[in-house]
C-alpha positions, 0 to 999 in steps of 0.5 A, a space after each residue: 699468826 694472827 693479830 687484831 685490835 678489839 674495840 675495847 682497846 686491847 690487841 688479840 695475838 693468836 700464836 701456833 702452839 708449836 711456838 717456842 715457850 720461852 721466847 713467848 715467855 719473853 715477849 710476854 714480859 717485854 709487853 709487860 714491861 711496856 704496858 708498867 712503864 707506858 706513863 712513866 717520866 723517869 729518865 733512864 739515868 735514874 733507872 739505871 742508878 737506882 738498879 746499880 744500887 739494887 744490884 749492889 745491896 743484893 751483892 753485899 747481902 749474898 756475898 757469902 753464897 758465892 758467885 753461881 
């Protein structure tokens, strides 16, 4: 694995092709999350409340589907 910082405020990570795709996708998703929330001023309690509301609304709408 090679990690290097470029002159354009970017980081390049080079990995061998043998790296597990599932684990790599989780790492990419986490990096996207960090990028998306870097300037957020939201409090964790507010995020948790919103997530609970979204989940409750989804279950109310999809109740007839049953449990997966």
